[in-house]
PAKE-295816 format. One record per residue (C-alpha): residue number from 1; y, z, x. Coordinates in Angstrom, 2 decimals, always signed. Each point is the difference from the previous one (the first is absolute). Layout:
(kevex NUM,(Y,Z,X));
...
This chain:
(kevex 1,(-179.02,+37.40,+25.80));
(kevex 2,(-0.02,+0.70,+3.80));
(kevex 3,(+2.72,-1.26,+2.61));
(kevex 4,(-2.16,-2.71,+0.79));
(kevex 5,(-0.83,+0.28,+3.21));
(kevex 6,(-3.46,+1.29,-0.20));
(kevex 7,(+0.45,+2.79,+2.30));
(kevex 8,(-1.32,+2.18,-2.30));
(kevex 9,(-3.40,-1.82,-0.64));
(kevex 10,(-0.54,-0.16,+3.91));
(kevex 11,(+0.28,+3.03,+0.40));
(kevex 12,(-2.32,+1.05,-2.79));
(kevex 13,(-2.22,-2.45,+1.47));
(kevex 14,(-0.03,+1.28,+3.48));
(kevex 15,(-0.81,+4.16,-1.45));
(kevex 16,(-2.66,-1.53,-2.08));
(kevex 17,(-1.35,-1.28,+2.53));
(kevex 18,(+0.36,+2.61,+2.47));
(kevex 19,(-1.94,+2.25,-2.39));
(kevex 20,(-2.82,-2.09,-0.42));
(kevex 21,(-0.17,-0.12,+4.14));
(kevex 22,(+0.23,+3.88,-0.30));
(kevex 23,(-3.03,+0.24,-2.62));
(kevex 24,(-1.68,-2.71,+2.03));
(kevex 25,(+0.01,+2.40,+3.35));
(kevex 26,(-1.25,+3.00,-2.69));
(kevex 27,(-2.65,-1.56,-1.13));
(kevex 28,(-1.38,-1.56,+3.23));
(kevex 29,(+0.86,+3.43,+1.66));
(kevex 30,(-1.83,+2.05,-2.38));
(kevex 31,(-2.71,-1.99,-2.23));
(kevex 32,(-1.07,-2.41,+3.11));
(kevex 33,(+1.06,+2.53,+2.76));
(kevex 34,(+1.13,-3.37,+1.76));
(kevex 35,(+1.16,+1.51,+3.74));
(kevex 36,(+3.42,-2.12,+0.08));
(kevex 37,(+0.96,+1.44,-3.76));
(kevex 38,(-0.70,+3.32,+0.57));
(kevex 39,(+2.34,+0.24,+3.35));
(kevex 40,(+2.78,-2.06,-1.95));
(kevex 41,(-0.14,+2.58,-2.70));
(kevex 42,(+0.09,+2.60,+2.57));
(kevex 43,(+3.36,-1.87,+1.41));
(kevex 44,(+1.32,-0.46,-3.91));
(kevex 45,(-0.62,+3.72,+0.05));
(kevex 46,(+2.31,+0.43,+3.10));
(kevex 47,(+2.39,-2.30,-1.84));
(kevex 48,(+0.17,+1.78,-3.03));
(kevex 49,(+0.40,+3.24,+1.93));
(kevex 50,(+2.80,-0.83,+1.87));
(kevex 51,(+1.66,-2.01,-3.32));
(kevex 52,(-0.36,+3.93,-1.65));
(kevex 53,(+1.53,+1.80,+2.82));
(kevex 54,(+2.89,-2.31,+0.89));
(kevex 55,(+1.01,+0.41,-4.30));
(kevex 56,(-0.42,+3.72,+0.10));
(kevex 57,(+2.36,-0.44,+3.73));
(kevex 58,(+2.46,-1.65,-1.82));
(kevex 59,(+0.16,+2.12,-3.24));
(kevex 60,(+0.42,+2.62,+2.42));
(kevex 61,(+2.87,-1.36,+1.72));
(kevex 62,(+1.65,-0.91,-3.48));
(kevex 63,(-0.14,+3.61,-1.27));
(kevex 64,(+1.79,+1.02,+3.58));
(kevex 65,(+2.35,-2.64,+0.07));
(kevex 66,(+1.31,+0.86,-3.49));
(kevex 67,(+0.13,+4.29,+0.48));
(kevex 68,(-3.40,+1.00,-0.89));
(kevex 69,(-2.00,+1.04,-2.66));
């Protein structure tokens, strides 16, 4: 049994909605060649790469802060 506040259900709903939106954008860009979907996919790709770079930089900072390899 959960805590009863429904935060997990809301987070799951939001995550599912975001996945559906991303799938819709990819299908629109690849299958239907919609210009707006292609541009949105380009933006999502840039955001994704920025996220990966941020994670790698944080990992490097934590490694250096904790004394190196």
